[in-house]
C-alpha positions in Angstrom: 156.3 147.2 167.0 158.0 145.6 164.4 161.4 146.8 162.6 161.8 146.9 158.9 165.4 146.6 159.5 166.2 143.8 156.7 163.7 145.9 154.2 165.8 148.8 155.3 168.9 147.2 154.2 167.8 146.2 150.5 166.7 149.7 149.8 169.6 151.1 151.2 171.6 148.9 148.9 169.0 149.3 145.6 169.5 153.2 146.4 173.7 152.7 146.1 173.0 150.5 143.2 170.7 153.0 141.3 173.8 155.7 142.6 176.2 153.8 140.8 174.5 153.1 137.6 173.6 156.9 137.5 177.2 157.8 138.1 178.5 155.5 135.8 176.0 156.1 132.7 176.6 159.9 133.0 180.4 159.4 132.7 179.3 157.5 128.9 177.1 161.6 127.9 178.9 162.9 125.1 180.2 166.1 125.1 179.0 167.2 121.7 178.1 170.8 121.2 179.0 174.3 122.6 176.8 174.3 125.9 177.5 176.7 128.7 176.5 173.8 130.6 178.2 170.4 130.5 175.6 167.5 130.0 177.1 165.7 132.8 176.1 168.7 135.0 173.1 167.2 137.0 173.5 163.0 136.5 176.9 163.3 138.6 175.9 165.0 141.5 172.1 162.7 141.7 174.2 159.8 141.2 176.8 161.3 144.7 173.7 161.9 146.4 172.0 158.4 145.9 175.5 156.6 146.5 175.7 157.8 149.7 171.9 158.0 150.9 171.7 154.4 150.0 175.3 154.0 152.0 174.0 155.2 154.9 
């Protein structure tokens, strides 16, 4: 059985980069209007999850 170690490393790096992109992009979301939840509420945790999942 052949291992796909190189593919695993590449995909992990891409997922980590996607997570970093989501984190940076979520910082640029403006806080306009009166909302109960900040517009950053959902992108920040997803960015953290992608970054940590890609780096493992």
